[in-house]
C-alpha positions as CSV (number, residue, x, y, z in Angstrom):
1,M,72.3,-30.0,84.2
2,K,69.0,-29.2,85.9
3,L,68.9,-27.6,89.4
4,L,65.9,-27.1,91.7
5,I,66.1,-24.6,94.6
6,I,63.3,-25.0,97.2
7,N,62.2,-23.0,100.2
8,G,64.2,-19.9,99.1
9,T,63.4,-16.2,99.4
10,F,63.9,-14.7,95.9
11,L,64.6,-11.0,95.4
12,T,63.9,-11.0,91.6
13,M,64.5,-7.3,90.9
14,N,61.6,-7.7,88.5
15,G,59.8,-4.7,89.8
16,N,59.6,-5.0,93.6
17,E,58.8,-8.7,93.5
18,T,59.9,-10.8,96.4
19,I,59.0,-14.5,96.5
20,K,59.0,-16.1,99.9
21,N,59.3,-19.9,100.4
22,G,59.5,-20.2,96.6
23,Y,61.1,-22.3,94.0
24,M,63.6,-21.7,91.1
25,V,64.6,-24.1,88.4
26,I,67.9,-23.7,86.5
27,E,68.5,-25.7,83.3
28,N,71.9,-25.3,81.7
29,E,72.5,-21.6,81.5
30,F,69.0,-20.2,82.0
31,I,66.2,-19.7,84.6
32,Q,63.5,-22.1,83.5
33,Y,61.0,-21.4,86.3
34,I,60.6,-19.2,89.4
35,G,57.6,-18.9,91.5
36,K,55.6,-19.7,94.6
37,D,54.2,-23.0,93.3
38,K,56.1,-26.2,93.4
39,P,57.2,-27.2,89.9
40,E,56.3,-30.7,88.7
41,G,58.7,-33.5,88.2
42,E,60.6,-33.5,91.5
43,N,62.6,-36.5,90.5
44,N,63.8,-35.0,87.2
45,Y,66.5,-32.8,88.6
46,D,70.2,-33.4,88.8
47,Q,70.5,-31.4,92.0
48,M,68.2,-30.0,94.6
49,I,69.1,-27.3,97.1
50,N,67.1,-26.4,100.2
51,G,67.2,-22.6,100.2
52,A,65.8,-22.0,103.7
53,D,67.6,-19.1,105.4
54,R,69.0,-17.9,102.1
55,I,68.1,-14.9,100.0
56,Y,68.6,-15.5,96.3
57,M,69.1,-12.5,94.1
58,P,70.7,-11.5,90.8
59,G,74.5,-11.3,91.0
60,L,75.9,-7.8,91.6
61,I,77.3,-5.9,88.6
62,N,80.4,-3.7,89.0
63,T,80.4,-1.2,86.1
64,H,83.7,0.4,86.7
65,T,87.0,-1.0,88.0
66,H,90.7,-1.6,87.2
67,A,91.1,-5.1,88.6
68,A,94.9,-5.5,88.5
69,M,95.3,-2.5,90.7
70,S,94.6,-4.7,93.7
71,L,98.5,-4.8,93.7
72,L,98.4,-1.2,94.8
73,R,95.9,-1.5,97.6
74,G,97.0,0.8,100.4
75,Y,99.9,2.3,98.5
76,A,98.6,5.8,97.9
77,D,95.9,6.4,100.6
78,D,94.5,9.8,101.7
79,L,95.4,11.7,98.6
80,A,93.4,13.8,96.1
81,L,93.0,12.3,92.6
82,K,95.6,14.3,90.8
83,T,98.2,13.6,93.5
84,W,97.1,10.0,93.7
85,L,97.6,9.5,90.0
86,A,101.0,11.1,90.1
87,K,102.0,8.5,92.7
88,I,100.2,5.5,91.1
89,W,101.2,5.9,87.4
90,P,105.0,5.4,87.9
91,I,104.4,2.0,89.6
92,E,101.8,0.9,87.1
93,A,104.4,1.5,84.4
94,K,106.4,-1.3,86.0
95,F,103.6,-3.8,85.8
96,T,104.3,-6.9,83.7
97,K,101.8,-9.2,82.1
98,E,102.2,-11.6,85.0
99,D,101.5,-8.8,87.5
100,V,98.3,-7.9,85.7
101,K,97.3,-11.6,85.5
102,W,97.7,-12.3,89.2
103,G,96.4,-8.9,90.3
104,T,93.3,-9.5,88.2
105,L,92.8,-13.0,89.5
106,L,93.0,-11.8,93.1
107,S,90.3,-9.2,92.3
108,I,88.1,-11.8,90.6
109,L,88.5,-13.9,93.7
110,E,87.4,-11.0,95.9
111,M,84.5,-10.0,93.6
112,L,83.1,-13.5,93.2
113,K,83.2,-14.2,96.9
114,G,81.4,-10.9,97.5
115,G,78.6,-11.7,95.0
116,I,79.8,-9.8,92.0
117,T,79.0,-11.9,88.9
118,C,79.9,-9.3,86.3
119,F,82.4,-6.4,86.1
120,V,83.7,-3.8,83.8
121,D,87.5,-3.5,83.6
122,M,89.6,-0.8,82.0
123,Y,93.3,-1.5,82.0
124,H,96.4,-2.6,79.9
125,H,97.8,-6.2,79.2
126,M,94.1,-6.9,78.6
127,D,94.7,-10.4,77.1
128,E,95.8,-11.5,80.5
129,V,92.6,-10.0,82.0
130,A,90.4,-11.8,79.4
131,Q,92.2,-15.1,80.0
132,S,91.6,-14.7,83.7
133,V,87.9,-14.0,83.1
134,E,87.7,-17.0,80.8
135,I,89.1,-19.5,83.2
136,S,87.3,-18.2,86.3
137,G,83.8,-18.4,85.0
138,V,82.9,-14.8,85.8
139,R,81.2,-12.5,83.3
140,A,83.0,-9.3,82.3
141,C,82.9,-6.3,79.9
142,L,86.6,-5.6,79.1
143,T,88.3,-2.6,77.6
144,R,91.9,-1.6,76.9
145,G,92.3,1.8,78.6
146,L,93.8,4.3,76.1
147,I,96.0,7.1,77.5
148,G,97.3,9.3,74.8
149,F,100.6,10.3,76.2
150,G,103.8,9.8,74.1
151,G,102.9,11.3,70.7
152,K,101.0,10.1,67.7
153,E,103.1,7.0,67.1
154,A,102.5,5.7,70.6
155,Q,98.8,6.6,70.2
156,Q,98.5,4.6,67.0
157,A,100.2,1.6,68.6
158,I,97.9,1.3,71.6
159,L,94.8,2.1,69.4
160,K,95.8,-0.8,67.2
161,E,96.3,-3.0,70.2
162,A,92.9,-2.0,71.7
163,K,91.1,-2.6,68.4
164,T,92.7,-6.1,68.0
165,F,91.8,-7.0,71.6
166,S,88.2,-5.7,71.4
167,K,87.5,-7.4,68.1
168,Y,89.0,-10.8,69.2
169,W,87.5,-11.1,72.6
170,N,84.0,-9.7,72.1
171,G,81.6,-12.7,72.6
172,K,84.3,-15.1,73.8
173,A,84.0,-17.4,76.8
174,N,80.6,-18.6,75.7
175,G,79.4,-15.1,75.5
176,R,80.6,-14.1,79.0
177,I,83.0,-11.6,77.7
178,T,82.0,-8.4,75.9
179,T,84.2,-5.4,75.0
180,M,84.2,-1.7,74.7
181,M,86.6,1.0,73.5
182,S,88.0,3.3,76.2
183,P,89.6,6.7,75.9
184,H,90.8,7.1,79.5
185,S,89.6,10.7,79.9
186,L,89.7,14.1,78.3
187,Y,92.7,15.1,80.4
188,T,94.8,12.1,79.0
189,C,93.6,12.1,75.4
190,T,93.6,14.8,72.8
191,P,90.4,15.6,70.9
192,E,91.9,14.1,67.8
193,F,92.8,10.8,69.6
194,I,89.3,10.6,71.0
195,E,87.8,11.0,67.6
196,Q,90.1,8.2,66.3
197,I,88.9,5.9,69.1
198,L,85.3,6.8,68.4
199,Q,85.8,5.8,64.7
200,V,87.1,2.4,65.8
201,A,84.2,2.0,68.2
202,K,81.8,2.7,65.3
203,E,83.6,0.3,63.0
204,L,83.4,-2.5,65.6
205,K,79.9,-1.5,66.8
206,L,81.2,-1.3,70.4
207,P,80.3,1.2,73.1
208,I,82.6,3.8,74.6
209,H,83.6,3.8,78.2
210,M,85.6,6.6,79.9
211,H,86.2,8.7,83.0
212,M,84.3,12.1,83.0
213,S,83.9,15.1,85.4
214,E,85.4,13.2,88.3
215,T,86.8,16.3,90.0
216,L,86.1,20.0,90.0
217,S,89.7,20.7,89.0
218,E,89.3,18.4,86.0
219,V,86.3,20.4,84.8
220,E,88.0,23.7,85.4
221,E,91.1,22.6,83.5
222,N,89.1,21.4,80.6
223,V,87.4,24.8,80.4
224,K,90.8,26.5,80.6
225,Q,92.3,24.3,77.9
226,Y,89.4,23.9,75.5
227,G,86.8,26.5,76.5
228,L,84.3,23.8,77.3
229,R,83.1,21.7,80.2
230,P,83.6,17.9,79.7
231,V,80.0,17.2,78.8
232,A,79.9,19.9,76.1
233,H,83.3,18.8,74.9
234,L,82.3,15.2,74.4
235,Q,79.1,16.2,72.8
236,K,81.0,18.3,70.3
237,L,83.3,15.4,69.5
238,G,80.4,13.2,68.8
239,V,81.0,10.8,71.6
240,F,77.5,11.0,72.9
241,D,76.0,10.2,69.4
242,H,77.4,6.7,70.1
243,P,76.5,4.3,73.0
244,C,78.5,5.6,76.0
245,L,79.1,4.7,79.6
246,V,80.9,7.4,81.7
247,A,82.4,6.8,85.1
248,H,82.0,9.2,88.0
249,A,80.2,12.2,86.5
250,V,80.4,14.0,89.9
251,Y,80.3,17.6,88.7
252,L,77.3,18.1,86.5
253,T,75.0,21.1,86.0
254,D,71.2,20.7,85.4
255,E,71.8,21.4,81.7
256,E,74.5,18.7,81.5
257,I,72.2,16.2,83.1
258,D,69.6,17.1,80.4
259,I,72.2,16.4,77.7
260,L,73.1,13.0,79.2
261,K,69.4,12.1,79.3
262,E,68.9,13.4,75.7
263,F,71.8,11.3,74.3
264,S,71.0,8.2,76.6
265,V,74.5,8.4,78.2
266,H,74.9,5.9,81.0
267,V,76.6,6.8,84.2
268,S,78.6,4.6,86.6
269,H,78.4,6.0,90.1
270,N,81.4,5.2,92.3
271,P,80.5,6.5,95.7
272,G,83.3,4.8,97.7
273,S,86.1,5.9,95.5
274,N,84.8,9.4,95.1
275,L,84.6,9.8,98.9
276,K,88.0,8.4,99.6
277,L,89.7,10.6,97.0
278,A,87.6,13.6,98.2
279,S,86.4,14.0,94.6
280,G,82.9,14.9,95.8
281,I,79.4,13.4,95.7
282,A,77.6,12.9,92.4
283,R,74.1,14.2,91.9
284,L,72.5,10.8,91.9
285,P,69.0,11.8,93.0
286,K,68.8,14.4,90.2
287,L,70.2,12.0,87.6
288,L,67.6,9.4,88.5
289,K,64.8,11.9,88.6
290,E,65.6,13.0,85.1
291,G,65.7,9.5,83.8
292,V,69.5,9.0,83.3
293,L,70.5,5.3,83.5
294,V,72.9,5.0,86.5
295,S,74.8,1.9,87.8
296,L,77.4,1.4,90.5
297,G,81.1,0.8,90.4
298,T,83.8,0.2,93.0
299,D,86.6,1.8,91.0
300,S,90.0,0.1,91.8
301,A,91.1,-1.5,95.1
302,A,93.8,1.2,95.0
303,S,91.3,4.0,95.4
304,N,88.5,2.4,97.4
305,N,90.1,0.0,98.9
306,N,87.9,-2.9,98.3
307,L,85.7,-4.4,95.6
308,D,82.6,-4.7,97.8
309,M,79.5,-4.0,95.8
310,I,77.2,-4.5,98.8
311,E,79.0,-1.6,100.4
312,E,78.6,0.5,97.3
313,V,74.9,-0.2,97.3
314,R,74.7,0.9,100.9
315,L,76.7,4.0,100.3
316,A,74.5,4.9,97.4
317,A,71.5,4.7,99.6
318,L,73.1,6.5,102.6
319,I,75.3,9.4,101.4
320,H,72.6,11.0,99.3
321,K,70.2,11.1,102.3
322,G,72.9,12.9,104.3
323,N,73.9,15.1,101.4
324,T,70.4,16.3,100.6
325,G,68.8,16.1,104.0
326,D,66.1,13.9,102.5
327,P,65.8,10.4,103.9
328,T,63.8,9.4,100.8
329,A,66.4,10.6,98.3
330,I,67.5,7.1,97.4
331,S,65.5,4.2,98.6
332,A,66.9,0.8,99.5
333,V,65.2,-0.8,96.4
334,D,66.5,2.0,94.1
335,A,70.0,1.4,95.4
336,L,69.8,-2.3,94.9
337,R,68.5,-1.8,91.4
338,L,71.7,0.3,90.6
339,G,73.8,-2.7,91.6
340,T,71.8,-5.3,89.7
341,I,69.4,-4.8,86.8
342,D,70.5,-1.2,86.1
343,G,74.1,-2.4,86.0
344,A,73.2,-4.9,83.4
345,K,71.3,-2.3,81.3
346,S,74.2,0.1,81.6
347,I,76.6,-2.3,79.8
348,W,74.0,-3.3,77.3
349,L,73.3,-6.8,78.7
350,N,69.6,-7.7,78.4
351,D,69.7,-11.2,79.7
352,V,71.1,-10.8,83.2
353,G,70.4,-8.6,86.2
354,M,67.1,-10.1,87.4
355,L,65.6,-13.5,88.3
356,K,63.1,-14.1,85.6
357,V,62.2,-17.0,83.2
358,G,64.5,-16.9,80.2
359,M,67.2,-14.8,81.9
360,R,70.7,-16.2,82.2
361,A,71.3,-17.8,85.6
362,D,73.7,-15.3,87.2
363,F,72.7,-15.3,90.8
364,I,73.9,-15.4,94.4
365,A,72.7,-16.7,97.8
366,I,73.1,-14.7,100.9
367,N,72.9,-16.2,104.4
368,T,70.2,-14.5,106.5
369,D,70.5,-16.7,109.5
370,Q,72.8,-14.3,111.3
371,A,72.5,-11.9,114.2
372,H,73.3,-8.8,112.1
373,V,70.7,-9.6,109.4
374,L,67.7,-10.8,111.6
375,P,64.8,-10.3,111.8
376,K,63.4,-11.3,108.4
377,Y,61.0,-8.3,108.2
378,D,62.1,-6.6,105.0
379,F,64.5,-8.6,102.8
380,I,65.6,-5.7,100.6
381,S,66.4,-3.7,103.8
382,N,68.3,-6.8,105.0
383,I,70.5,-6.7,102.0
384,V,71.1,-3.0,101.6
385,Y,71.4,-1.9,105.2
386,S,72.5,-5.0,107.1
387,A,74.3,-7.5,104.9
388,R,78.0,-7.7,104.1
389,A,80.0,-9.1,101.3
390,C,81.2,-11.9,103.5
391,D,77.5,-13.0,103.9
392,V,77.5,-14.3,100.3
393,E,77.5,-18.1,100.5
394,D,77.0,-19.3,96.9
395,V,77.5,-17.8,93.4
396,W,76.4,-19.0,90.0
397,V,77.3,-17.5,86.6
398,N,75.7,-18.8,83.4
399,G,74.1,-21.6,85.5
400,K,77.5,-22.8,86.7
401,Q,78.2,-22.7,90.4
402,L,81.5,-20.9,91.1
403,V,81.3,-20.5,94.9
404,K,79.8,-23.0,97.2
405,N,79.6,-22.4,101.0
406,K,82.1,-19.6,100.5
407,E,84.6,-21.9,98.8
408,M,85.9,-21.4,95.3
409,L,85.0,-24.3,93.0
410,I,87.1,-23.3,90.0
411,L,89.9,-20.9,91.0
412,D,92.7,-22.1,93.3
413,E,92.4,-19.5,96.1
414,E,95.7,-20.4,97.8
415,Q,97.7,-20.4,94.6
416,I,96.3,-17.0,93.6
417,K,97.2,-15.4,96.9
418,Y,100.7,-16.9,96.8
419,E,101.4,-15.7,93.2
420,F,99.9,-12.3,94.0
421,N,102.2,-11.9,97.0
422,V,105.2,-12.8,94.8
423,R,104.3,-10.1,92.4
424,F,103.7,-7.6,95.1
425,E,107.1,-8.2,96.6
426,R,108.7,-7.5,93.3
427,L,106.9,-4.2,93.1
428,T,107.8,-3.0,96.6
429,K,111.3,-2.2,95.6
430,F,110.0,0.3,93.0
431,M,107.6,1.7,95.6
432,S,110.5,2.3,98.0
433,E,112.4,4.2,95.4
434,L,109.7,6.7,94.7
């Protein structure tokens, strides 16, 4: 399959390069050509698209979420994290494999239609998640979240499950699925359990992904229990000697940021979720200034309450201006990098995240012929400060079109919504009892 796009505007995320009225050629899974000059062989293409009034850019990459929690959207609003978890966990314990399947598919539907071509998921019943990723065509980095409650026997059972899952699914779906090992957090996993998870990660040569320093109370409780703040604690356990992506990292000192930089720890910044749970505002400008690799995540639809990465990009650009009093704290292009190329780097993907010859064809088209996006003065500004998830028209992953004119080409949207609502109705009886 060979595709030619003409007359498009291409935000390549290769530096600050923007190509106006340009051309892009996709052959099979890869970008074969992108540039201002018309490629030769106009009759040698299986498909040609006129990209006028469209911005083409790399697909957005969501580096932290819990997809099946779409079933709990709106259930525990306006609560702090600790109280929120106490309300959420009893309902999650009622989730069946079918609940996870349809909750995940609804989230994939939302993410694809909003221009997210790759996401990181930490949850349970992960075979259902992986199968949903496989059939949908999306790209994902998947991990079985490990909560160490219930004693050593329970810990060993879920660790074995996580190891089996991660080993089997890594590289599946034509390479669209990668895996990691995930101790949920320091407050749900003992040091001994984290060390065991780390050993498995080393054995399988997989990165670690976990929550860290999300709230002030989490940091204070870790000091009270172990005598160390989370960063020093994880450093002591050897977690940072291994490739690691931490989510949130809201409460960091200058010294801790230096440690993250020293050990090349990656950070998933989740501004929407952190604001809604009143967890705080991460020190993104300082992290970037010191050279820490940062990406963006939505967290779950139960704590956000959407999976809108364009909104996360905008929040990343806006809240740090207001928080620091510096309008230059995070520029529009910096924010967009967090959601694209830096997202790819954060999960160790080196062939997606920008539009460049030889890269995999994970890209989206956004409609610019709309009142809230015009005029076409600064295209990066148009995306970051003006566009919305619903402006995404077309989506490709691995060179295969998954969304066309806002319509799903592979997933059955109506069936997913129907099955999702059936599962939600089953769960409501448990919600009413708590």
